[in-house]
Structures are given as C-alpha cells and as structure tokens.
C-alpha positions in Angstrom: 27.1 38.5 30.8 27.1 41.8 28.9 28.7 40.1 25.9 26.0 37.4 26.0 23.3 40.1 26.0 25.0 41.9 23.1 25.3 38.7 21.1 21.6 37.9 21.8 20.5 41.3 20.6 22.7 41.1 17.5 21.3 37.6 16.7 17.7 39.0 17.1 18.5 41.9 14.8 20.1 39.5 12.2 17.0 37.3 12.3 14.7 40.3 11.9 16.7 41.5 8.9 16.6 38.0 7.4 12.8 37.9 7.8 12.5 41.2 6.0 14.8 40.0 3.3 12.7 36.8 2.8 9.6 38.9 2.4 11.2 41.1 -0.2 12.5 38.1 -2.0 9.1 36.6 -2.0 7.6 39.6 -3.8 10.4 39.8 -6.3 10.3 36.1 -7.1 6.5 36.1 -7.4 6.6 38.8 -10.0 9.0 36.8 -12.1 6.9 33.6 -11.8 3.7 33.7 -14.0 2.5 30.5 -12.3 2.7 32.0 -8.8 0.7 35.1 -10.1 -1.8 32.8 -11.6 -2.2 31.0 -8.3 -2.6 34.3 -6.4 -5.1 35.5 -9.0 -7.2 32.3 -8.6 -7.2 32.6 -4.9 -8.0 36.3 -5.1 -11.0 35.5 -7.3 -12.3 32.9 -4.9 -11.7 35.2 -1.9 -13.7 38.0 -3.6 -16.6 35.5 -4.3 -16.5 34.4 -0.6 -16.5 37.9 0.7 -19.2 39.2 -1.7 -21.4 36.1 -1.3 -24.3 38.1 0.4 -24.3 40.4 -2.6 -23.7 37.9 -5.4 -26.2 35.4 -4.0 -28.5 37.0 -1.3 -30.0 34.7 1.2 -33.7 34.2 1.4 -35.3 36.7 3.8 -36.5 34.1 6.3 -33.6 31.6 5.9 -32.4 30.3 9.3 -28.9 29.7 7.8 -27.4 31.5 4.9 -25.4 28.4 3.9 -28.6 26.4 3.3 -29.2 26.4 -0.5 -32.6 27.5 -1.7 -34.7 24.7 -3.0 -37.2 25.1 -5.9 -39.3 22.0 -5.6 -38.4 18.3 -4.9 -38.0 16.8 -8.4 -35.2 14.3 -8.5 -34.2 15.5 -12.1 -31.7 18.4 -12.2 -32.7 21.4 -14.3 -30.4 22.9 -16.9 -29.1 26.5 -16.6 -31.7 29.2 -17.1 -32.5 32.8 -16.3 -33.9 31.7 -12.9 -31.1 29.3 -12.1 -27.9 30.6 -13.7 -26.0 27.3 -13.2 -29.0 25.1 -13.2 -30.1 23.0 -10.3 -28.9 19.8 -8.7 -30.9 16.8 -7.6 -33.9 17.8 -5.5 -33.8 21.2 -7.2 -31.1 22.9 -5.1 -29.9 26.1 -6.8 -26.3 25.4 -8.0 -25.3 29.0 -8.4 -26.1 29.8 -4.8 -24.3 26.7 -3.6 -21.2 27.6 -5.6 -21.0 31.1 -4.3 -21.5 30.3 -0.6 -19.5 27.1 -1.1 -16.4 29.4 -1.6 -16.9 30.6 2.0 -17.1 27.0 3.1 -13.9 26.1 1.3 -11.9 28.9 2.9 -13.5 28.2 6.3 -12.6 24.5 6.2 -9.1 25.0 4.8 -8.0 27.8 7.1 -9.6 26.1 10.2 -8.0 22.7 9.5 -4.6 24.3 8.8 -4.8 26.4 11.9 -5.7 23.5 14.1 -3.0 21.3 12.5 -0.4 23.9 12.9 -1.2 24.6 16.5 -1.1 20.9 17.4 2.0 20.2 15.3 3.9 23.2 16.8 3.0 22.1 20.3 4.0 18.5 19.9 7.0 19.0 17.7 8.3 22.0 19.7 8.0 20.3 23.1 9.5 17.1 21.7 12.5 18.8 20.2 13.1 21.2 23.1 13.1 18.7 25.9 14.3 15.6 24.1 14.8 12.4 26.1 11.8 10.4 27.1 9.5 13.3 26.3 10.7 13.3 22.7 10.5 9.6 22.5 7.0 9.4 23.8 5.6 12.2 21.6 7.3 11.0 18.4 6.2 7.4 18.8 2.6 8.7 19.2 3.1 10.7 16.0 4.4 7.6 14.2 1.2 5.7 15.2 -0.9 8.4 13.6 1.3 8.4 10.5 1.0 4.6 10.2 -2.7 4.9 9.1 -3.7 6.3 5.7 -5.0 9.8 6.2 -8.4 9.4 4.5 -9.1 6.1 6.1 -8.3 7.4 9.6 -10.4 10.5 9.0 -13.4 8.4 7.9 -13.1 6.3 11.1 -12.9 9.4 13.3 -15.8 11.2 11.7 -17.9 8.0 11.8 -17.3 7.8 15.5 -18.0 11.5 16.1 -21.0 11.6 13.7 -21.5 13.3 10.3 -21.2 17.1 10.1 -18.9 19.7 8.7 -17.5 20.6 12.1 -16.7 17.0 12.9 -15.1 16.6 9.4 -12.8 19.6 10.2 -11.7 18.1 13.5 -11.1 14.7 11.9 -9.0 16.0 9.1 -7.0 18.2 11.5 -6.5 15.1 13.7 -4.7 13.3 10.8 -2.8 16.3 9.5 -0.8 17.6 12.4 2.0 14.8 12.5 3.7 16.2 9.4 4.0 19.6 11.1 5.2 18.1 14.3 8.0 16.0 12.7 9.2 19.0 10.6 9.3 21.4 13.5 11.0 18.9 15.8 14.0 18.6 13.5 14.4 22.4 13.3 14.0 22.8 17.0 16.8 20.3 17.7 19.2 22.4 15.6 18.1 25.9 16.7 18.0 25.2 20.5 21.8 24.9 20.4 22.3 28.4 19.0 24.0 31.1 21.1 20.9 33.4 21.4 19.0 30.5 23.0 21.8 30.0 25.5 21.9 33.7 26.2 18.1 33.8 26.9 18.4 30.8 29.2 21.3 32.5 31.1 19.1 35.6 31.6 16.5 33.4 33.3 13.9 33.2 30.6 11.4 30.4 31.1 11.2 27.3 28.9 7.9 28.5 27.4 9.3 31.9 26.5 12.5 30.4 25.0 10.5 28.0 22.9 7.7 30.3 21.7 9.5 33.6 21.6 13.0 32.6 20.4 13.0 29.1 18.8 9.7 28.7 17.0 9.7 32.1 15.2 13.0 30.9 13.6 11.4 27.6 12.5 8.1 28.9 11.1 9.0 29.3 7.4 9.2 25.6 6.6 5.8 25.1 8.3 4.3 27.9 6.2 5.5 26.2 3.1 3.9 22.9 4.1 0.7 24.7 5.2 0.3 26.4 1.8 0.8 23.2 0.0 -1.6 21.3 2.3 -4.6 23.7 1.8 -5.5 22.0 -1.5 -5.3 18.5 -0.2 -7.4 19.4 2.8 -10.2 20.8 0.6 -10.1 17.6 -1.5 -10.2 15.4 1.6 -13.2 17.3 3.0 -14.9 17.2 -0.4 -14.4 13.4 -0.5 -15.9 13.0 3.0 -18.9 15.1 2.0 -19.3 13.0 -1.2 -19.4 9.9 1.1 -22.2 11.5 3.1 -20.0 12.2 6.2 -19.7 15.9 5.8 -22.1 18.7 5.5 -25.9 17.9 5.6 -27.9 17.7 2.4 -28.6 21.2 1.0 -25.6 22.8 2.7 -23.4 25.1 0.5 -20.4 22.8 0.1 -18.7 21.9 -3.2 -18.3 18.3 -2.1 -21.9 18.1 -1.2 -22.9 19.5 -4.6 -21.0 16.8 -6.3 -22.6 14.2 -4.0 -26.0 15.4 -5.1 -25.0 14.7 -8.8 -23.7 11.2 -8.3 -26.9 9.7 -9.8 -26.5 11.8 -13.0 -22.9 11.4 -13.9 -23.8 9.3 -16.9 -26.5 11.7 -18.0 -29.8 10.3 -19.4 -30.5 7.5 -21.8 -29.1 8.5 -25.2 -27.7 11.8 -23.9 -24.7 11.4 -21.6 -24.1 15.1 -21.3 -27.7 16.0 -20.3 -26.7 17.0 -16.7 -23.1 18.1 -17.4 -23.5 21.2 -15.2 -24.1 19.2 -12.0 -20.6 17.7 -12.3 -18.5 20.1 -14.3 -19.2 23.3 -12.4 -18.5 22.2 -8.8 -15.7 19.9 -10.0 -14.0 22.8 -11.8 -14.3 25.0 -8.7 -12.5 22.5 -6.6 -9.9 22.0 -9.3 -9.2 25.7 -9.7 -9.2 26.3 -5.9 -6.7 23.5 -5.3 -4.6 24.6 -8.3 -4.4 28.1 -6.9 -3.0 26.9 -3.6 -0.6 24.5 -5.2 0.8 27.1 -7.5 1.2 29.6 -4.7 2.6 26.9 -2.4 5.3 25.9 -5.0 6.4 29.5 -5.3 6.6 29.9 -1.5 8.6 26.7 -1.2 11.1 27.8 -3.9 11.6 31.1 -2.0 11.7 30.0 1.6 13.2 26.5 1.4 17.0 26.9 1.4 17.4 23.4 -0.2 15.8 24.9 -3.4 18.4 27.6 -3.8 
C-alpha cells in the first residue's frame, strides 16, 4: 500500500510538471509563429471592443436593453457612413456602428456559452461512457451516433424552430448538436487513462468513482478537448450568424452581426445602376465575422500544434 501511494504521488507530480511544460511550450511556440500572434491580436482587439462597448458606443439613457440598436427613423433605404452614423445605417435606419460594437459582446457571449455547454455535456457523456464501459458505454455512444447522423445546421434549425426564435434558444440548439465530438474524443482518452497505475492506486485508497473520474482522469484528458474547443469557436459563431440570417436568432434590432447581415439582404445588389451603393451594410459586418473566426482558427491551429502529440 505505501508503494502504491508513493507511485500515485509521483505520477501526480509528473503530470503537474508536464502541464507546466506544455504551458511554457505554448508560449515559446506562439512567439515563433506569426500566425498565432496574429490570431491572438485579432481576438485581443475584439475583446477590447467588447469590454469597452459602453464607452465606445454609449447606450441611450432610457434604453431598456443596451443590446438594442438605436433607430433613426423607419426608412427602408440604408444611409451611407456620415458624421452622425460612422458606419452608416442598415435597413430601417439601425445604427451600424452601434450594432458592430455591441455585437462583439454578443459574439463572445454566444461562442463561450456554447463551447462551455458543449464541453460540459461532452465531458459528462464521454467520461461516464469510457469509465464504466459495458452497456453504459454502448447506450451513450449509440445515442451520440444518432446525433452525429444529422447535419449540424439542419438539426440546429429543427431544434430552434421547435423551441422558438431567440438568441438563447439558438445557443441551446447549437450546443445540442456540438457536444458529440467532445464526448467521442474524451471517451477514447478515458479508456486508455483509466488503466494507469495512479488510477488503480486511487481506487485502492477508496476514492469514489466520481472523484477518480473528475479528479484524476479528466484533468489528464483535457488538452485535446481544449484544442477542439478553440477550433470550434469560429464555426459556432458562423452557425449562430446563419441562424440569425434565417430569422431564427436574435430579434430585429438586436446587436448581433448575423442579424445585421440579415437586415442588409435586400441591398446586396445595391441600387439600379450602382451595385456598390450599400456596400457598408454587407462588408462591415461580414468582415467582422471573417476576422473574428480567423482569429480563433489561427489561435486554434497553434494550440493544436503544441498540445496534440500527433503533430510533434
């Protein structure tokens, strides 16, 4: 028994040292990769805009919700950029600058919430399936396969249509179709790690199944999940923007980049004889989505190269 305890403590110390080494390697590699620094810079810029939104675009004094875009009339024709409206207006005269600034908050809120929900569900399903095996594993994994059998966007549209339009329902629906990838990935790692000596030592000391799973096994499986999560942030933002464009997301006038593009759908071709008359209604929110997704993809590629042993 004493030797088992000593082996367990030695394994824990080795794992802690490995985690510190990965963090140091992450920083060294990031400094050598211009693309990863570019991704971090893009995300830092959007984070600054999101945090400073009340300063960059102050809400109206009597606004019931700061995320509701100020409206300057009800004309269907968008207005070009001007001193009053820095980025111009969208259809129905919503201020595009205000929507872009507060839309950065919406993008982070949606991405982080969906990733958090997906990670929690995937860790629970994949961890329990891999730890217990047998009929528990078979039941949970067949249910996961059923969800994976449907295209993500189609299934998300069905779920949000049943629940009703709204940004909150969109986040739940996207999370409901995103967790299987985390579950399958974690299950494979749990199957391998649960046979390690430090897990056997913890079981011999009387640790409960929950403690063994969440204290000893999952912390040693978390890095591949973080790689997938960082790479998924961009696709999640695109999916929610697509649902907003289809009219299933945020209500009209809400500060959401997908909603802003939806408001410009009637002006994509411009006006008669001037196809670029309303370029700002498409280009500005479209570029914001592009750069936000690019930032997460560049950062996610760097994290994958560092933390995925198959890339070494």
